[in-house]
C-alpha positions in Angstrom: -117.2 -173.3 -20.3 -118.4 -170.7 -18.5 -118.8 -172.0 -14.8 -122.3 -172.2 -13.0 -122.9 -169.3 -10.7 -126.4 -168.1 -8.9 -126.9 -165.4 -11.7 -125.8 -165.6 -15.3 -122.9 -164.1 -16.4 -124.5 -162.7 -19.4 -127.0 -159.9 -18.1 -123.8 -158.6 -15.5 -126.9 -158.2 -13.1 -127.1 -158.2 -10.1 -123.5 -156.7 -9.4 -121.1 -159.3 -7.9 -117.9 -158.8 -6.0 -115.1 -159.7 -8.2 -111.3 -160.1 -8.2 -109.3 -159.9 -11.9 -106.0 -161.4 -11.5 -104.1 -160.0 -13.8 -105.7 -156.5 -14.3 -103.6 -155.1 -16.3 -103.3 -157.3 -18.9 -104.8 -157.0 -22.6 -108.7 -156.4 -22.5 -108.8 -157.0 -18.9 -108.8 -153.1 -18.1 -111.5 -152.9 -20.9 -113.2 -155.5 -18.5 -112.8 -153.9 -15.6 -114.3 -150.5 -16.6 -117.2 -152.1 -18.1 -117.9 -153.9 -14.7 -117.5 -150.9 -12.7 -120.1 -149.5 -14.7 -122.4 -151.8 -14.0 -122.0 -151.6 -10.3 -119.6 -154.4 -9.6 -117.3 -154.2 -6.7 -113.9 -155.3 -7.8 -110.2 -156.1 -6.5 -107.4 -157.1 -8.4 -104.0 -157.8 -8.9 -101.2 -157.8 -11.6 -97.2 -158.7 -11.7 -96.4 -155.4 -13.0 -94.5 -153.3 -11.2 -96.1 -150.0 -12.0 -99.8 -151.8 -11.0 -101.0 -150.3 -8.0 -99.9 -146.7 -9.6 -101.6 -147.4 -12.7 -104.7 -148.7 -11.2 -105.0 -145.7 -8.5 -105.0 -143.6 -12.0 -107.3 -146.0 -14.0 -109.9 -147.4 -11.4 -110.0 -145.1 -8.3 -111.1 -147.0 -5.1 -110.4 -150.4 -6.8 -107.7 -152.3 -4.4 -104.8 -153.6 -6.7 -102.3 -155.5 -5.6 -98.6 -155.5 -7.2 -97.9 -159.1 -6.9 -100.0 -162.3 -7.2 -100.5 -164.1 -3.9 -103.2 -166.3 -2.1 -104.3 -163.6 0.3 -104.9 -161.5 -2.3 -108.3 -162.9 -3.2 -110.9 -161.2 -0.6 -113.1 -163.6 2.0 -116.3 -162.2 0.3 -115.0 -162.9 -3.3 -118.1 -164.1 -5.3 -116.2 -164.6 -9.2 -112.5 -164.9 -9.9 -111.6 -163.4 -13.6 -108.0 -164.1 -14.9 -106.4 -163.5 -17.9 -104.9 -166.2 -20.1 -101.2 -165.0 -19.8 -101.2 -167.0 -16.4 -99.8 -169.9 -15.9 -101.8 -172.9 -14.3 -99.9 -172.3 -11.1 -101.4 -168.9 -10.1 -101.7 -169.0 -6.4 -105.1 -166.7 -6.4 -106.7 -169.4 -9.3 -105.5 -172.1 -6.7 -107.1 -170.5 -4.0 -110.3 -169.7 -5.7 -110.8 -173.0 -6.4 -109.8 -174.4 -3.1 -112.6 -172.3 -1.8 -115.0 -172.8 -4.5 -114.9 -169.6 -5.9 -116.1 -169.5 -9.9 -113.3 -169.1 -11.7 -113.7 -168.3 -15.5 -111.3 -166.7 -18.2 -111.6 -163.1 -19.8 -112.3 -165.3 -23.2 -115.1 -167.0 -21.0 -116.5 -163.6 -20.3 -116.7 -162.1 -23.3 -118.5 -165.3 -24.7 -120.8 -165.0 -22.2 -121.4 -161.2 -22.8 -121.9 -162.1 -26.3 -124.3 -165.1 -26.1 -127.4 -163.0 -25.3 -126.5 -160.1 -27.5 -126.0 -159.2 -31.5 -122.1 -160.0 -31.3 -119.5 -158.3 -33.3 -115.8 -159.4 -33.5 -113.4 -157.3 -35.0 -110.3 -159.9 -35.9 -107.1 -159.7 -37.7 -103.0 -159.2 -37.5 -103.6 -155.3 -37.3 -105.9 -152.6 -36.1 -108.4 -154.7 -33.7 -108.4 -152.2 -30.9 -108.7 -148.9 -32.9 -111.4 -150.6 -34.9 -113.1 -151.8 -32.0 -113.1 -148.6 -30.1 -114.3 -146.3 -33.5 -117.0 -149.0 -33.9 -117.8 -148.1 -30.1 -117.8 -144.1 -30.9 -119.9 -144.7 -33.9 -122.8 -146.6 -31.8 -122.5 -143.7 -29.1 -122.9 -141.0 -31.5 -126.1 -143.3 -32.9 -127.2 -143.9 -29.3 -127.3 -147.7 -30.2 -127.1 -149.6 -26.8 -123.9 -151.5 -26.9 -120.9 -152.7 -24.9 -117.3 -153.2 -26.0 -113.7 -154.7 -25.2 -110.6 -153.8 -26.5 -107.1 -154.1 -25.3 -106.2 -150.5 -25.3 -107.3 -147.5 -23.3 -108.7 -144.3 -24.8 -106.7 -141.1 -24.6 -109.7 -139.4 -23.1 -110.9 -141.0 -20.0 -113.8 -140.0 -17.8 -112.7 -139.1 -14.3 -115.1 -141.2 -12.8 -116.8 -144.5 -14.3 -120.3 -143.8 -15.1 -123.2 -146.4 -13.7 -124.8 -148.1 -17.0 -128.8 -148.9 -17.2 -127.4 -152.5 -18.7 -129.9 -152.7 -21.4 -127.3 -153.2 -24.1 -128.1 -155.3 -27.6 -124.6 -155.4 -29.3 -121.8 -156.7 -28.1 -118.4 -155.4 -29.5 -115.5 -157.4 -29.1 -111.8 -157.5 -29.9 -111.4 -161.2 -30.8 -107.9 -162.3 -30.6 -106.6 -165.3 -32.8 -104.0 -166.3 -29.9 -104.2 -170.2 -28.9 -107.8 -169.8 -31.7 -109.4 -167.9 -28.5 -111.7 -166.6 -30.7 -113.4 -169.8 -31.5 -115.0 -169.5 -28.1 -117.2 -166.9 -29.6 -120.1 -167.2 -31.6 -120.7 -163.6 -33.6 -122.9 -162.6 -35.9 -121.0 -160.3 -37.5 -117.1 -160.5 -37.9 -114.7 -157.8 -39.2 -111.9 -159.3 -40.9 -108.9 -156.6 -41.2 -106.1 -159.0 -42.5 -103.9 -162.1 -41.6 -100.2 -161.9 -41.7 -97.6 -164.3 -40.2 -97.9 -163.8 -36.1 -98.3 -165.6 -32.7 -95.7 -168.2 -33.6 -96.1 -169.8 -30.6 -99.4 -170.7 -31.7 -99.0 -170.7 -35.4 -95.8 -171.9 -36.8 -97.1 -171.5 -40.5 -99.2 -169.0 -42.3 -101.4 -171.6 -43.3 -102.0 -172.8 -39.7 -103.6 -169.6 -38.9 -105.5 -169.1 -42.0 -106.8 -172.5 -40.9 -107.7 -171.2 -37.3 -109.3 -168.1 -39.1 -111.4 -170.4 -41.3 -113.0 -172.2 -38.8 -113.7 -169.2 -36.9 -115.7 -167.4 -40.0 -117.5 -170.4 -40.4 -119.0 -170.2 -37.2 -120.9 -167.1 -38.4 -125.1 -168.3 -39.2 -126.2 -168.7 -42.3 -127.8 -165.0 -41.9 -124.7 -163.7 -40.4 -122.2 -160.9 -41.9 -118.6 -160.7 -42.8 -117.1 -157.5 -43.5 -113.4 -158.0 -44.8 -110.3 -156.0 -46.2 -110.5 -157.0 -49.9 -106.8 -155.7 -49.9 -105.6 -158.3 -48.0 -105.3 -162.1 -50.2 -105.6 -164.2 -47.0 -108.8 -162.0 -45.9 -110.5 -162.1 -49.3 -110.1 -165.3 -50.1 -111.6 -166.7 -46.7 -113.9 -164.4 -47.0 -115.3 -164.9 -50.3 -115.7 -168.4 -50.0 -118.5 -168.3 -47.2 -122.2 -168.5 -47.8 -123.1 -165.8 -45.7 -123.4 -162.1 -46.7 -120.1 -160.4 -47.3 -119.1 -156.7 -47.3 -115.3 -155.7 -48.7 -113.6 -152.6 -47.9 -109.9 -151.3 -49.0 -108.4 -147.7 -48.5 -106.5 -149.0 -52.3 -109.8 -150.5 -54.1 -112.3 -148.1 -55.4 -114.3 -151.0 -56.5 -114.7 -152.4 -53.1 -118.4 -151.9 -50.8 -116.8 -149.0 -48.7 -113.3 -147.2 -49.6 -111.7 -143.6 -49.3 -110.8 -140.8 -51.3 -109.7 -137.6 -51.3 -107.3 -138.9 -48.2 -105.1 -135.1 -46.9 -102.5 -134.9 -44.3 -101.7 -138.7 -43.8 -105.0 -139.3 -43.0 -106.5 -136.5 -41.1 -109.1 -135.8 -43.5 -110.6 -138.0 -45.9 -114.0 -139.1 -48.0 -115.7 -142.1 -47.1 -117.1 -143.9 -50.2 -119.7 -146.4 -50.4 -120.3 -148.2 -53.7 -118.7 -145.6 -56.0 -120.2 -142.6 -54.3 -119.3 -140.3 -51.7 -121.5 -140.0 -48.5 -119.2 -137.8 -46.5 -116.4 -136.4 -45.1 -114.0 -137.5 -41.7 -112.4 -134.9 -40.1 -110.5 -135.7 -37.2 -107.6 -135.9 -35.4 -106.2 -139.0 -36.5 -103.5 -139.6 -38.8 -101.7 -142.0 -40.4 -102.9 -144.3 -43.6 -103.1 -147.7 -41.3 -105.8 -145.3 -39.3 -107.7 -144.7 -42.3 -107.8 -148.4 -42.9 -109.4 -148.7 -39.5 -112.0 -146.1 -40.0 -113.1 -147.5 -43.4 -113.3 -150.8 -41.7 -115.6 -149.4 -38.9 -117.7 -147.7 -41.3 -118.6 -150.7 -43.0 -119.2 -152.5 -39.9 -121.4 -150.2 -38.6 -123.2 -149.6 -42.1 -124.1 -153.2 -41.9 -125.7 -152.6 -38.2 -127.9 -150.2 -40.2 -126.4 -147.1 -38.4 -127.4 -144.1 -40.6 -124.6 -142.6 -42.8 -124.3 -139.3 -40.5 -123.9 -141.1 -37.2 -120.9 -142.8 -38.9 -119.4 -139.7 -39.9 -120.4 -138.0 -36.6 -118.8 -141.0 -34.7 -115.4 -140.9 -36.6 -114.9 -137.2 -36.7 -115.4 -137.3 -32.6 -113.0 -140.3 -32.2 -110.2 -139.0 -29.9 -107.8 -141.8 -30.2 -106.3 -144.6 -28.0 -103.0 -144.5 -26.0 -99.8 -146.1 -27.4 -101.3 -145.7 -30.7 -99.6 -142.5 -32.5 -99.9 -140.9 -29.1 -98.0 -137.7 -28.4 -95.9 -138.1 -25.5 -95.0 -134.0 -25.0 -92.0 -132.1 -26.3 -88.6 -131.5 -24.4 -85.9 -129.3 -25.6 -87.9 -129.0 -28.6 -87.6 -132.8 -29.3 -91.1 -134.1 -30.2 -92.0 -137.4 -28.6 -94.3 -140.3 -29.6 -95.3 -143.5 -28.5 -96.7 -146.3 -30.5 -97.3 -150.0 -29.4 -96.7 -151.4 -32.7 -94.9 -154.9 -32.5 -94.9 -156.7 -36.3 -93.1 -155.1 -39.1 -95.8 -154.1 -41.2 -97.3 -152.0 -38.3 -93.9 -150.5 -37.4 -93.5 -149.6 -41.6 -97.2 -148.2 -41.2 -96.1 -146.1 -38.2 -92.9 -144.8 -39.6 -94.2 -143.9 -43.1 -96.8 -141.9 -41.1 -94.2 -140.4 -39.1 -91.5 -139.3 -41.6 -94.5 -137.5 -43.6 -95.0 -135.3 -40.7 -91.1 -134.0 -40.1 -91.0 -130.4 -39.9 -88.1 -130.4 -42.1 -86.2 -132.8 -44.4 -83.3 -132.0 -41.7 -85.2 -132.9 -39.0 -84.0 -136.4 -38.0 -86.2 -139.4 -37.0 -85.3 -141.4 -34.1 -87.0 -145.0 -33.6 -86.7 -146.7 -30.1 -87.9 -150.4 -30.3 -88.7 -152.9 -28.0 -89.2 -156.5 -30.0 -92.0 -158.3 -28.1 -91.2 -161.9 -28.1 -88.1 -163.8 -28.8 -90.3 -166.3 -31.3 -91.6 -163.2 -33.5 -88.6 -161.5 -33.3 -86.7 -164.2 -34.9 -89.1 -165.3 -37.2 -89.3 -161.9 -39.0 -86.0 -161.0 -38.3 -85.0 -159.6 -42.0 -88.7 -157.7 -41.7 -88.1 -155.8 -38.9 -84.5 -155.0 -40.1 -86.2 -153.5 -43.2 -89.2 -151.7 -41.9 -86.9 -149.9 -38.9 -84.6 -148.6 -41.7 -87.3 -146.1 -42.4 -85.8 -144.2 -39.1 -82.4 -142.2 -39.4 -81.2 -144.0 -36.3 -82.6 -147.0 -34.2 -82.2 -147.9 -30.4 -83.1 -151.8 -30.1 -83.6 -153.0 -26.3 -83.6 -156.4 -25.2 -86.8 -158.7 -26.2 -89.7 -158.2 -24.0 -90.6 -162.0 -23.4 -94.5 -162.0 -22.7 -95.4 -165.6 -22.0 -91.8 -167.0 -22.5 -89.1 -167.6 -19.6 -85.7 -165.7 -19.1 -83.2 -166.5 -21.2 -80.2 -165.3 -22.8 -82.1 -164.9 -26.1 -83.9 -161.8 -24.9 -80.3 -160.1 -25.4 -78.8 -162.2 -28.4 -81.8 -162.1 -30.3 -82.1 -157.9 -29.9 -78.5 -157.7 -30.9 -79.0 -159.9 -34.1 -81.6 -157.3 -35.2 -79.2 -154.5 -34.4 -76.9 -155.8 -36.8 -79.1 -156.8 -39.7 -80.3 -153.1 -39.6 -76.8 -152.3 -39.7 -76.1 -153.9 -42.2 -78.8 -152.6 -43.9 -77.3 -148.9 -43.9 -79.1 -147.6 -40.9 -77.2 -146.5 -37.7 -78.4 -148.7 -34.8 -77.8 -149.3 -31.4 -78.2 -152.2 -29.2 -79.1 -150.7 -25.7 -79.3 -153.0 -22.7 -81.5 -151.5 -20.8 -83.5 -148.3 -19.9 -81.0 -146.7 -17.8 -78.4 -146.7 -20.6 -81.0 -145.1 -23.3 -82.0 -142.3 -21.3 -78.3 -141.5 -21.4 -78.4 -142.0 -25.4 -81.6 -139.8 -25.8 -79.9 -136.9 -23.7 -77.4 -136.4 -26.4 -78.2 -137.7 -29.8 -81.5 -136.1 -30.8 -81.7 -132.1 -31.3 -84.4 -129.6 -31.5 -86.2 -130.5 -34.4 -86.2 -134.1 -34.0 -88.7 -136.7 -33.3 -88.2 -139.7 -30.8 -90.5 -142.5 -31.9 -91.0 -145.4 -29.1 -92.1 -148.7 -30.6 -93.1 -151.9 -28.8 -95.7 -154.2 -27.1 -93.9 -154.5 -24.1 -93.2 -152.2 -21.4 -91.1 -149.3 -23.6 -93.9 -146.7 -22.6 -92.1 -146.5 -18.7 -89.5 -144.6 -20.1 -92.4 -141.7 -19.8 -93.5 -142.2 -16.0 
């Protein structure tokens, strides 16, 4: 439950002095920016060794500590907000409670913000961050007052954080199934991108995941709306059993309410089709067919919010993308570097297919550098990971990034096992024990014209710093 406060959290006013524990966590950066836009005074902490340097860029003037300690909580702090990844023993949470400072989780904040607005939840295994960001871009193009929170950062961020008037009537939230946190939300519209096996520390089977999603969808009121990907069997089966209004979308199925047509250059340009009629053309700087999927989902969602078609087309066409989503990271000695957050076999396959299709010639080589994320996920989807990685010409695999997992030899052993599986499928693969060794491999292997694609949801992107 959201703690009792002098003023309700949902209005974000008056501005407060808050401390964010795990400020670089998924979604927490987005929340920090939102609070700053409403005039809040913030401090923060994060165990990431890059925390202080990153936050000087992301949040100028905000004091951020690079480790967790009781003394990080300011004397005049009015509220402590924490990421769900923290253990209960965190010293800053203990200090806040001992001093009587209200404490709430990131999900508590989402629930509070949504409670007095028209709540829009973007849920599913893939595409949540991008779809949420696209929806927000469309709403901005339509001048619809809204707030949004999602777990990625825009590629183009403002140099300063503008203050907002705070009169938003729509709240768009990336709604994660992790630990069934999305069951705390009360949206009036849910966009469901699809359901696949994932988060094995929460859902041992796809059936248990489907149960959680079914519970979430059933939270919709009778006058609610479910936008769903009809090409995903799990999403389709759950959505079509609902009594509320449903809207279907699909890149593949022209019978869906929303679909795409005339897709060019891996999605750099495509037509949007609504109930059999092409309603406009999206010409943007995004690419990858999975981004077309996300765009159709965003279009269907915003049309359900009664946004005019012209604003939907404008909002998508002006979308500049998110960091770590097929993000170009430059060229060195003729070698192109691209970074992506993909950490699930389906996402890796989509990204590799997209990059392969854009190679300058058949002679250029595509090198994939993959940092697996969580031992549970790596072991459960081992064969699928190996198969997806064979779309690269050569693969380098780092030890598993153990998010929410205690350090163990399995971080290395699971990565070595994955390397062996890729090799057995006929693709050259090398286990690399660390970033220093990786740097040496990448100094000699790629040559001019080649592409290096870094993949993973951990700290693989630190090689670009």
